[in-house]
C-alpha positions, 0 to 999 in steps of 0.5 A: 500500500503506498504511503498516503500523505495525511490531511495535515501534510496536504494542508501544509501543516506541521502537527508538532507546531499546529495551533487551533487558529490554523484550523479555523474556517476564518483563517485568512478572511478579511478582519473587517468582517468580524468587526466593522462589517459585522456591526454595520451589515446584518446580512454580513453578520448572519453569514459570518455567524454561519461561518463560525457555526460550521468551524471545527474550532468554534469552541476554542475560539469562543473560550479563548476570546472570553478568557482574553476579554476580546472584542469582535466576533469570536466563536459565533458570538460578538464579544465586548471585553470578553462578554456577549454584546446584546446589541451586536448579537440582536440579529440572532434568532432563538434557533441560532442561539440554540445551535451556538449553545449546543456547539459550546456546551462541552463546557460551561455556557452560562455567560452566553 
């Protein structure tokens, strides 16, 4: 059987130095989409929420940002000083919040 390259090899990633950031769906996207565009354009916000909800490292992203008291869209939630911002998350439906909570539920989500 031929030696098949691993998925990480195909992606050009080194397992020894791999960071969760490198696996994020948003890696390389325009940063404005997570800040100014998200705040000003509801359709952009809805689209970016879906990017986060499909991301394999959504949970790591959210909890890292909460711990670092970050600002902007992280892990599907727009944060201000590491806490969910009610105004900037107001476009989210109950169904979207349920999906977010489900994805983050492997740990405490009482702050969401």
